[in-house]
Residue, then its C-alpha position, 0 to 999 in steps of 0.5 A: m526530513h529526507f528529500l523524498e519523504t512524502k513527495l511522491p504519493a504511493p498511488v503514483v509510485a504503484l502506477l510507475l512500478g506497474a508500468a515498469m512491470k508492463w514494459f518488462a512483459l512487453t520486452h520479454p514476452s516469451i516468459v510471460d505465460p502465467t499458469n491458471l493458478c497464478r492467473l486466478a490468484g492474481i484476480g483474487l488478490a486484485q479483488l481483495s485489494g479493491l475491497m480493502a481500499l474501499a473499506a479503508f476509504v469508507t472507514m476514514s470518511r466515517a471518522r471524518t478525517t483526512i486521507n491526504p498522505f501529504s498532511p497527516m497533521r490534519a488527521a482529526h481522529l486516530v482511525t483504528g476500526g475497520p481494516f485498520r484493526f488488521s493493518r495500520n496502512p490498509l490503503y498502502l497494503s491494497l496497492l501492494l496487493l495490486l502489484v503482487a496480483y500483477a506480478l502473479r499475472l505476469d509470472a516472471w520472477q523479475v517483476w517481483l522486484a516491483p512489489a518489493v521496491f514499492a514496500a520499501y519506498v512507501t515504508w521509508f518515505q511515506i509510512i515512517p514520516e506519517e508515523r512520526v507525525l501521528r505519534r506527536k499528534f496522538g501520543d500514547a494512543f498511537v503508541r498503543y495502536c502500533a503495539r497491537t496492529r502491524r504496519w503492513i499485515 
């Protein structure tokens, strides 16, 4: 097991990266001037992010399974319905969309590093370890799910 695996939850990582984006915007105010299109796209993505997260929480709640990223071994059921039909990780995807929405709002190329770092970090230190556990727990059903559903989108 890698040192950082499942140590820092994805919402905390997203919050830290969002704070770094805000810091950049405050220290480089002259380049933060989003166009109306960027502003509207950011608002739309933020709303989509919220809807996706809500749908994922409701789907997991109905399945009566854990949403705790630190204990995937406690998953009672393999959830493949709702937003999980389109993404194996809609909760992580919703956080990524939120960072992308913020990057659009700030409209500076440098802030695009944050969503990229988030995707890489969460894939490596959260998703891959979770998938190892779920593969052991759900076996062929999880392998088939992975074959038909993408990790992100």
